[in-house]
C-alpha positions in Angstrom: -18.0 -9.2 35.8 -14.4 -10.4 36.3 -15.1 -13.5 34.2 -16.4 -11.3 31.4 -13.3 -9.0 31.5 -11.0 -12.2 31.4 -12.9 -13.6 28.5 -12.5 -10.3 26.7 -8.7 -10.2 27.4 -8.3 -13.7 26.0 -10.3 -12.7 23.0 -8.3 -9.6 22.5 -5.0 -11.4 22.8 -6.2 -14.1 20.4 -7.0 -11.4 17.9 -3.6 -9.7 18.3 -1.7 -13.1 17.8 -3.8 -14.0 14.8 -3.0 -10.5 13.1 0.7 -11.2 13.7 0.9 -15.0 13.0 -1.5 -15.1 9.9 0.7 -12.9 7.4 3.8 -14.9 8.5 2.3 -18.3 7.9 0.7 -17.1 4.6 4.3 -15.8 3.6 5.7 -19.0 4.4 3.3 -20.9 2.4 3.7 -18.4 -0.5 7.4 -19.4 -0.7 6.4 -22.9 -1.7 4.0 -21.7 -4.5 5.0 -21.0 -7.9 5.9 -22.4 -11.4 8.6 -24.4 -9.6 6.4 -26.0 -6.6 8.2 -26.9 -3.5 7.2 -28.7 -0.2 6.9 -26.6 2.9 9.6 -28.9 4.4 12.0 -28.0 1.6 11.2 -24.3 2.4 11.8 -24.7 5.9 15.2 -26.6 5.5 16.5 -23.9 3.0 15.5 -21.1 5.1 17.1 -22.7 8.1 20.4 -23.5 6.3 20.6 -20.0 5.0 20.1 -18.4 8.5 22.4 -20.8 10.1 25.1 -20.4 7.5 25.0 -24.2 6.7 25.5 -25.5 3.1 22.2 -25.5 1.4 20.5 -28.7 0.1 20.3 -27.5 -3.5 21.7 -24.3 -4.9 18.8 -23.9 -7.4 16.2 -24.3 -4.8 17.9 -21.7 -2.6 18.1 -19.1 -5.3 14.4 -19.8 -6.1 13.4 -19.3 -2.4 16.0 -16.7 -1.1 16.8 -14.8 -4.3 13.5 -14.6 -6.1 10.4 -15.4 -4.0 11.5 -14.0 -0.6 12.0 -10.4 -1.8 8.9 -10.6 -3.9 6.9 -11.7 -0.9 8.4 -9.0 1.4 7.6 -6.3 -1.3 3.9 -7.6 -1.5 3.5 -7.4 2.3 5.0 -3.9 2.5 3.0 -2.5 -0.4 -0.3 -4.0 0.9 0.3 -2.8 4.4 1.4 0.6 3.4 -1.5 1.2 0.8 -4.0 -0.1 3.3 -2.8 2.3 6.2 -2.4 5.2 3.9 -6.0 4.6 2.5 -7.2 4.6 6.1 -5.6 7.7 6.9 -6.9 9.5 3.9 -10.4 8.4 4.7 -10.0 9.8 8.2 -8.4 12.8 7.0 -11.1 13.9 4.5 -14.1 12.2 6.4 -14.7 10.4 3.2 -15.0 6.7 3.0 -14.1 6.8 -0.6 -10.7 8.7 -0.4 -7.8 6.7 -1.6 -4.0 7.0 -1.4 -4.2 8.9 -4.7 -6.7 11.7 -3.4 -3.9 14.3 -3.4 -2.4 13.1 -6.6 0.4 11.2 -5.1 -0.1 8.0 -7.3 -0.6 10.0 -10.7 2.6 12.2 -9.9 4.6 9.2 -8.9 3.6 7.4 -12.1 4.5 10.3 -14.2 8.2 10.2 -12.8 8.3 6.6 -13.3 7.1 6.6 -16.9 9.4 9.5 -17.6 12.4 7.2 -16.5 11.1 4.5 -18.5 10.7 6.8 -21.6 14.4 8.0 -21.5 15.5 4.3 -20.7 17.0 4.8 -17.2 17.5 1.8 -14.8 15.4 0.8 -12.1 17.2 3.0 -9.5 16.1 6.0 -11.5 12.6 4.8 -12.1 12.3 4.6 -8.3 13.9 8.0 -7.5 11.9 10.0 -10.2 8.7 8.2 -8.9 9.3 9.4 -5.5 10.1 13.0 -6.8 7.0 12.9 -8.8 4.8 11.9 -5.8 6.3 14.6 -3.6 6.0 17.3 -6.3 2.2 16.4 -6.8 1.5 16.9 -3.2 3.5 20.1 -2.9 1.5 21.5 -6.0 -1.7 20.3 -4.4 -1.0 22.4 -1.2 0.3 25.2 -3.2 -2.9 25.6 -5.1 -5.1 25.0 -2.0 -3.1 27.5 0.2 -4.2 30.7 -1.5 -7.8 30.5 -0.3 -9.3 29.0 2.7 -6.1 27.2 3.7 -7.8 25.2 6.4 -10.5 23.8 4.2 -10.3 20.1 3.5 -12.6 20.4 0.7 -10.3 22.8 -1.1 -7.4 20.5 -0.6 -9.5 17.8 -2.1 -10.3 19.7 -5.0 -6.7 20.7 -5.7 -5.8 17.2 -5.4 -8.2 16.2 -8.2 -6.9 19.0 -10.5 -3.2 18.0 -9.9 -4.0 14.4 -10.2 -5.7 14.9 -13.6 -2.7 17.1 -14.7 -0.3 14.3 -14.0 -2.6 11.6 -15.5 -2.6 13.7 -18.7 1.2 14.0 -18.6 1.4 10.2 -18.2 -0.9 10.1 -21.4 1.4 12.5 -23.2 4.5 10.3 -22.5 2.7 7.3 -23.7 1.9 9.1 -27.0 5.4 10.1 -27.7 6.9 6.7 -26.7 8.0 4.4 -29.3 5.2 1.8 -30.0 7.6 -1.1 -30.2 10.4 -0.6 -27.7 9.0 1.8 -25.0 5.3 1.9 -24.9 4.8 -1.9 -23.9 7.0 -1.5 -20.8 5.4 1.8 -19.8 1.9 0.2 -20.1 2.8 -2.9 -18.3 4.6 -1.0 -15.4 1.3 1.2 -15.2 -0.7 -2.1 -14.7 1.4 -3.0 -11.6 3.8 -5.7 -11.2 6.1 -7.0 -8.4 8.2 -9.2 -10.8 11.2 -7.0 -10.7 11.4 -7.1 -6.8 14.9 -7.6 -5.4 16.7 -6.7 -2.2 18.3 -3.6 -3.7 14.9 -2.3 -4.5 13.7 -3.1 -0.9 16.8 -1.2 0.5 15.7 1.9 -1.4 11.9 1.9 -0.9 11.1 0.0 2.2 12.5 2.6 4.7 10.0 5.2 3.5 7.1 2.8 3.8 8.1 1.5 7.2 8.7 5.0 8.6 5.4 6.0 7.4 3.6 3.1 8.8 5.3 3.5 12.0 4.4 7.1 12.4 0.7 6.5 11.5 0.7 3.5 14.0 2.1 5.7 16.9 -0.5 8.4 16.0 -3.4 5.8 15.6 -5.4 7.1 18.6 -5.0 10.7 17.4 -6.4 9.7 13.9 -9.9 9.6 15.6 -9.6 13.3 16.1 -9.0 14.2 12.2 -12.5 14.9 11.3 -12.9 17.3 14.1 -12.9 21.1 13.5 -10.2 23.3 14.8 -12.0 24.4 17.9 -13.1 20.9 18.8 -9.5 19.6 18.4 -8.0 22.5 20.3 -10.2 21.5 23.3 -9.0 18.1 23.4 -5.4 19.6 23.5 -4.4 18.6 19.9 -3.0 20.9 17.2 -5.1 19.5 14.3 -3.1 21.5 11.7 0.1 19.8 12.7 -1.6 16.4 13.0 -3.2 16.7 9.4 0.2 17.8 7.8 2.1 14.8 9.6 -0.7 12.3 8.4 -0.4 13.8 4.8 3.3 13.5 4.8 3.3 9.9 6.1 0.7 8.7 3.8 2.4 10.3 0.9 5.8 8.8 1.6 4.0 5.4 1.8 2.1 5.9 -1.4 4.9 7.3 -3.6 7.5 4.6 -2.4 4.7 1.8 -3.2 4.1 3.1 -6.7 7.7 3.7 -7.3 8.4 -0.1 -6.8 5.5 -1.8 -8.3 3.4 0.7 -10.3 -0.2 1.6 -9.8 -2.3 -0.9 -7.4 -5.7 0.0 -6.9 -8.4 -1.1 -4.6 -6.1 -2.0 -1.7 -6.3 1.4 0.1 -10.1 1.4 -0.5 -11.2 -2.1 0.3 -9.1 -3.0 3.3 -10.0 -0.2 5.6 -13.8 -1.0 4.9 -13.2 -4.7 5.8 -11.4 -3.8 8.9 -14.2 -1.5 10.0 -16.8 -4.4 9.6 -14.6 -6.6 11.7 -13.1 -4.2 14.4 -15.4 -1.2 14.6 -14.5 2.4 13.9 -11.7 3.0 16.4 -8.5 3.7 14.8 -6.5 2.1 17.7 -7.8 -1.1 16.4 -8.1 -0.2 12.6 -4.4 0.8 12.0 -2.8 -2.5 13.2 -5.7 -4.5 11.4 -5.2 -2.7 8.2 -1.5 -3.5 8.4 -2.1 -7.3 8.8 -5.0 -7.5 6.4 -3.4 -5.3 3.8 -0.3 -7.4 3.7 -2.3 -10.7 3.5 -4.5 -9.4 0.6 -1.5 -8.1 -1.6 0.2 -11.4 -0.7 -2.6 -13.5 -2.0 -3.3 -11.3 -4.8 0.6 -11.5 -5.9 0.7 -15.3 -5.3 -2.2 -15.7 -7.7 -0.6 -13.3 -10.2 2.5 -15.6 -10.5 0.8 -18.9 -10.4 -2.6 -19.0 -12.0 -1.2 -18.9 -15.5 1.9 -19.4 -17.6 2.3 -15.6 -18.1 2.2 -13.3 -15.1 -1.1 -11.3 -14.6 -0.7 -7.7 -13.6 -1.7 -7.3 -9.9 -4.0 -4.2 -10.6 -6.2 -6.5 -12.7 -6.7 -9.0 -10.1 -7.1 -6.3 -7.3 -9.9 -5.0 -9.4 -11.5 -8.3 -10.1 -11.4 -9.3 -6.4 -12.1 -5.8 -5.1 -15.1 -4.7 -6.9 -17.4 -7.9 -6.1 -16.2 -7.8 -2.3 -16.8 -4.1 -2.2 -20.4 -4.6 -3.6 -20.9 -7.2 -0.8 -19.7 -4.7 1.9 -21.9 -2.0 0.5 -24.9 -4.2 0.7 -24.3 -5.5 4.2 -23.4 -2.0 5.6 -26.3 -0.2 3.7 -24.2 2.8 2.9 -20.8 4.6 2.6 -20.7 6.2 5.9 -17.7 5.7 8.2 
């Protein structure tokens, strides 16, 4: 018995170490990949010189690694981890394995705010701010619509989210219709397809805190997420205020989703696919699922973005690649699990 417990402990430690180390190793490898290929030794030397304050070996190489690739890699990992965790939170909240970060209309609202900024030719800072405002506005409208009747009903909230999401999707289409076909429409369409090409440290400084706060809150609440599908009476017997827990979960997931959309546009499949992959690997306990989603989400988004900027001369929008990769993988998961149940 003691030997079995020791083996289990070693296995648990190995899995935790792998979830921490694997994204870091993948990020280090991604720094060497691109249209300007570098060796891993060069990447290590440039990073060591920058951290220590020594004179860099080559200014151009330092600019490529530190100024262009590193902020993009950090953004990819943040967005992947954030969308995966928020997808998991929504799936638990609505007891629906098909729930995504846009279930409450967050992504549609954030997209409307962003394309509105692009329509008026505002800079990237305004694009991010209006996207965040649009996401928060969408959730506020969703809860306003659902609060009139049966306030505690999750079904009512979901239906309200679908309505508000459709409304903001129509507004996005309206903006595309009135936009100039030559100067404005291409940039709006390209932004909506998702891209991390404009990543920089200023963007991270604005958007990363909201993603990190949301992830940390959901990480701290990970054992309580198991209680989200319970009824009010069942949760009360467990000593948990389920209404407050649901509200905190919605706020955290909304912050994450709106911030992700504001920085890189709409990126699908990550919030749907990664939680299912984690359930197959680690079971249904959210204490394990939340850290696993953070790690696997970061790795998936990093792999997709690295492919987007390396497989062709022109960069491929990440939403296209996530759909191409996500759909076949999800079909395989469906066939292996035999259904959609959590």
